[in-house]
C-alpha positions in Angstrom: 21.7 -10.6 2.4 22.0 -9.1 -1.2 21.8 -5.8 -2.4 18.8 -4.8 -3.9 18.9 -4.6 -7.5 16.1 -1.9 -8.3 17.1 0.5 -10.3 15.6 3.5 -7.7 18.4 2.7 -5.0 20.9 3.3 -7.6 21.5 7.1 -7.3 22.1 6.5 -3.2 25.6 7.4 -2.2 25.8 8.0 1.4 23.2 5.1 2.2 22.9 1.5 1.7 19.8 -0.5 0.7 19.7 -4.1 1.0 17.0 -6.4 1.4 16.8 -9.9 2.9 13.3 -11.4 2.3 11.0 -8.7 2.8 12.9 -6.9 5.6 14.8 -4.1 4.0 17.9 -2.6 5.8 18.9 0.9 5.4 22.6 1.7 7.0 23.7 5.4 6.8 27.2 5.2 5.0 29.3 7.6 5.9 31.4 5.5 9.0 34.6 8.2 8.6 32.5 10.8 9.5 30.4 8.9 12.3 27.6 9.4 10.2 27.4 12.8 10.5 24.4 14.0 8.2 25.7 16.7 5.6 23.6 18.4 2.7 24.1 15.3 0.4 22.9 12.8 3.2 20.0 14.8 4.1 18.9 15.0 0.5 19.1 11.2 0.2 17.3 10.7 3.3 14.6 13.1 2.1 14.0 11.0 -1.4 14.9 7.5 0.4 11.3 6.9 1.9 9.2 7.2 -1.0 11.2 4.9 -2.5 11.1 2.2 -0.2 7.0 2.9 0.1 7.0 2.1 -3.6 8.9 -1.1 -3.1 6.0 -3.8 -2.3 8.4 -6.7 -1.6 9.0 -4.7 1.6 7.4 -5.5 4.9 9.5 -3.7 7.4 13.0 -1.4 7.5 15.8 -1.6 9.9 18.0 1.6 10.3 20.8 1.5 11.1 24.5 3.3 10.9 27.6 2.1 9.9 31.0 1.6 11.9 31.3 2.9 15.3 28.3 5.0 15.3 24.6 5.4 14.4 24.8 9.3 13.6 26.7 11.9 15.0 24.0 14.4 14.0 24.7 17.5 11.7 27.9 18.1 10.0 29.6 20.1 12.4 33.0 21.0 10.3 30.6 21.9 7.7 28.7 24.1 9.5 32.1 25.9 10.7 32.9 26.4 7.5 29.6 28.2 6.6 29.1 30.1 10.0 29.0 33.6 9.2 28.7 33.1 5.9 26.4 34.4 3.0 26.2 31.1 1.7 25.0 30.0 5.2 22.0 32.2 5.3 20.7 31.9 1.6 20.7 27.2 2.4 18.9 28.4 5.4 16.0 29.5 3.6 15.6 25.5 2.3 15.9 24.3 5.6 12.3 24.2 7.0 10.7 22.7 3.8 13.8 20.2 3.8 13.4 19.4 7.1 9.5 18.9 6.9 9.9 16.9 3.9 12.2 14.5 5.7 9.9 13.9 8.8 6.6 13.6 6.6 8.2 11.5 4.2 9.2 8.9 6.7 5.9 9.1 9.2 3.9 8.2 5.8 6.2 5.0 5.1 3.8 2.1 5.2 6.2 -0.6 6.3 7.3 -0.5 10.0 10.5 1.1 10.5 13.1 -0.2 13.5 16.2 1.5 14.2 19.1 -0.3 15.5 21.2 2.1 17.5 24.4 0.6 17.1 26.2 3.6 18.6 25.9 7.0 20.0 23.3 8.8 18.0 23.1 12.7 18.6 21.3 15.8 17.7 19.8 15.1 14.2 20.8 11.7 14.5 18.9 11.0 17.7 16.2 12.6 16.2 15.9 10.3 13.3 16.0 7.5 15.4 13.5 8.3 17.4 11.0 9.2 14.7 11.6 5.6 14.0 8.5 3.1 14.9 10.3 0.9 17.4 14.1 1.2 19.2 16.7 -0.9 19.8 19.6 0.6 21.2 23.4 -0.6 22.4 23.4 -0.5 25.9 26.8 1.2 25.9 25.6 3.8 23.2 24.9 7.4 24.0 21.7 9.4 22.9 21.1 13.0 23.3 20.0 16.1 21.5 23.1 18.1 21.6 21.9 21.3 19.7 22.1 23.6 22.4 25.6 22.6 22.8 26.8 24.1 19.0 24.8 27.0 20.3 21.6 25.9 18.6 17.5 25.4 19.1 16.8 21.6 18.7 14.8 22.9 16.2 14.4 20.7 12.9 12.4 17.6 15.1 13.7 17.1 18.8 11.5 19.6 20.4 8.6 17.7 18.2 9.4 13.5 19.0 10.9 14.0 22.9 8.1 15.5 24.6 5.6 12.8 23.0 8.5 10.1 24.0 9.5 11.3 27.8 6.6 13.9 28.2 7.3 17.5 28.5 9.0 17.8 31.8 12.0 15.6 30.7 12.0 16.5 27.4 13.2 20.2 28.6 15.6 18.8 30.7 17.5 16.5 27.8 16.9 19.5 25.4 17.9 22.6 27.2 20.9 20.8 28.9 21.8 19.1 25.9 22.3 15.9 28.1 23.6 12.7 26.7 22.1 9.1 28.3 23.4 5.6 27.7 21.0 2.9 26.3 20.4 1.3 29.5 19.1 4.8 30.8 17.2 5.5 27.6 15.5 2.5 28.3 14.4 3.4 31.7 13.3 6.6 30.8 11.0 5.2 27.9 12.7 7.0 25.3 13.6 3.8 23.4 11.5 0.3 23.0 15.0 -2.1 24.0 18.5 -1.7 25.5 20.8 -4.8 24.4 24.3 -5.4 24.2 26.3 -3.9 21.3 26.7 -7.2 19.2 23.0 -7.5 19.8 21.6 -4.6 18.6 21.3 -5.2 14.5 20.2 -9.0 14.9 17.5 -8.1 17.6 16.1 -5.0 15.2 16.3 -7.5 12.0 14.3 -10.0 14.4 11.7 -7.6 15.5 11.4 -6.3 11.7 11.0 -10.2 10.5 8.5 -10.6 13.0 6.1 -7.6 11.9 6.9 -8.3 8.1 5.5 -11.7 8.9 2.3 -9.8 10.3 -1.0 -9.0 7.9 0.5 -6.3 6.1 -2.2 -3.6 6.0 -3.2 -4.1 9.4 0.4 -3.0 10.6 0.9 -0.3 8.2 -2.8 1.1 9.4 -2.1 0.6 12.8 1.5 2.6 12.4 -0.3 5.0 10.8 -3.1 5.6 13.1 -0.7 6.2 16.0 1.6 8.5 13.8 -1.5 10.8 13.3 -0.6 12.4 17.0 3.0 12.6 15.8 1.9 14.7 12.5 -0.1 16.6 14.4 3.0 17.7 16.7 4.9 18.3 13.7 2.6 20.6 12.3 2.2 22.6 15.6 5.8 23.0 16.5 8.1 22.5 13.6 7.5 25.8 11.9 8.4 27.7 14.7 11.5 25.3 16.2 13.0 25.5 12.7 12.6 29.4 12.3 14.1 29.7 15.9 16.8 27.4 14.7 17.5 29.2 11.9 18.0 32.4 14.1 20.3 30.9 16.2 22.6 29.8 13.5 23.5 33.7 12.9 24.8 34.0 16.5 28.3 34.2 17.7 27.3 31.5 20.0 27.0 29.2 17.3 30.3 30.2 15.3 31.7 30.1 18.7 30.7 26.3 19.3 31.5 25.1 16.1 34.9 27.0 15.8 35.5 25.4 19.0 34.4 22.0 17.8 37.0 22.0 15.0 39.7 23.7 17.1 39.4 20.8 19.7 39.2 23.5 22.6 36.0 24.5 25.1 33.6 27.4 23.7 33.9 30.4 25.5 29.9 31.8 25.1 29.2 35.4 25.3 25.4 35.0 25.3 25.6 36.7 21.7 
């Protein structure tokens, strides 16, 4: 495997893009932060997908995380620093457009995307994995949309994709409780496609990607885009409201308490405010 020499990828500092034949591997590359998605990484994820779509060498994409985690989700330390500040309000004004751009760009990519969920995938990290076309997860890794645990609505995509995968009743339980399941459980509830031992995740994902890349390109791409129509419809129906509710919960005392407790390594004391 070699790092692609395309200058379009040179500006990425939190993502690593490598190419092996016609399979591109994208690695979330903040291992010291468990690949938490801060402002810089979110920006790179938004603009990554059009770059990949323009790269005619690519027949399939693998998305994984560096180190022990796939992604811990949102950057809670950053949230704690901004909680209740004017900066937090100003930043929240751009979040709906940024979030919509991320998912629309990802859903528009022609080559299929295979998630190699090598470790825990939480919150936004879980949504990022589940928005992929196929998912291979470590049996021992955990996945959850944990927004409620930090006082937030699961608004940045969780309310869109979970009901499509596991149905409304199960999705409501998982999202409202912020419940985590391991790879085996996720496979049993059909949240992910495959659950394999941790040391096999990346190879299995790459094997599936290579198989997809060897098939007729336009047949695969347009089949994917046809199925993605219903995901886009759900995105259009749900995202604006859910992300608006999430932005409102950013201003609550319970959210501030949750992220402060995380930084201080103690249990939060929620007051319902």
